[in-house]
C-alpha positions in Angstrom: 23.8 -6.4 7.3 26.3 -3.7 6.1 25.4 -0.9 3.7 26.6 2.6 2.8 24.4 5.6 2.9 24.8 9.0 1.2 26.4 11.7 3.3 23.2 13.7 3.5 21.2 10.6 4.8 24.0 10.0 7.4 23.4 13.7 8.4 19.7 13.1 8.7 20.2 10.1 10.9 22.7 11.9 13.0 20.2 14.7 13.5 17.5 12.4 14.6 19.8 10.7 17.0 20.9 14.0 18.5 17.3 15.2 18.8 16.7 12.1 20.9 14.0 10.6 18.7 15.8 7.3 18.4 18.3 5.6 20.6 20.3 3.9 17.8 20.7 3.9 14.1 19.1 0.5 13.9 16.0 1.7 15.9 15.7 4.6 13.3 16.1 2.3 10.3 13.6 -0.2 11.6 11.0 2.6 12.3 11.6 3.9 8.8 11.0 0.6 7.1 7.9 0.0 9.3 6.6 3.4 8.3 7.3 2.6 4.6 5.4 -0.7 4.7 2.5 1.0 6.6 2.4 3.7 3.9 2.3 1.0 1.1 -0.5 -0.8 2.9 -2.4 2.4 3.2 -1.9 3.2 -0.5 -3.2 -0.3 -1.4 -6.2 0.2 0.8 -6.9 3.6 -0.6 -6.7 2.2 -4.2 -9.1 -0.7 -3.4 -11.6 1.8 -1.7 -11.4 4.1 -4.6 -12.1 1.1 -7.0 -15.1 0.0 -4.8 -16.5 3.6 -4.7 -16.2 3.8 -8.6 -18.0 0.4 -8.9 -20.7 1.6 -6.7 -21.0 4.8 -8.7 -21.2 2.9 -11.9 -24.0 0.7 -10.6 -25.9 3.8 -9.3 -25.7 5.1 -12.9 -27.0 1.8 -14.2 -23.7 0.8 -15.7 -23.5 -2.4 -13.6 -23.6 -5.9 -14.8 -26.2 -8.3 -13.1 -24.6 -10.7 -10.6 -25.9 -13.7 -12.3 -24.2 -12.6 -15.6 -20.9 -12.2 -13.8 -21.2 -15.6 -12.1 -22.1 -17.2 -15.5 -19.0 -15.6 -17.1 -16.7 -16.8 -14.4 -18.2 -20.3 -14.3 -17.4 -20.5 -18.1 -13.9 -19.2 -17.6 -13.2 -21.6 -14.7 -14.7 -24.6 -16.3 -13.3 -24.1 -19.8 -16.6 -23.2 -21.4 
């Protein structure tokens, strides 16, 4: 794969290689992509955790919907009722 990077990114890569953090450009780019994917996964996890926490708080405040009502709603939707 071939691609062109902006000069300032090239300088950052060069700095990292000179510092010995990575042996090759490819190693650095792979590490950056892995980190990006890891960050995305963490963000998704945090969003899900926040939604669960909010749902629990709503239930604690009495704003929840009884489980049987939820099941009935989805049975209707799934079975065309």
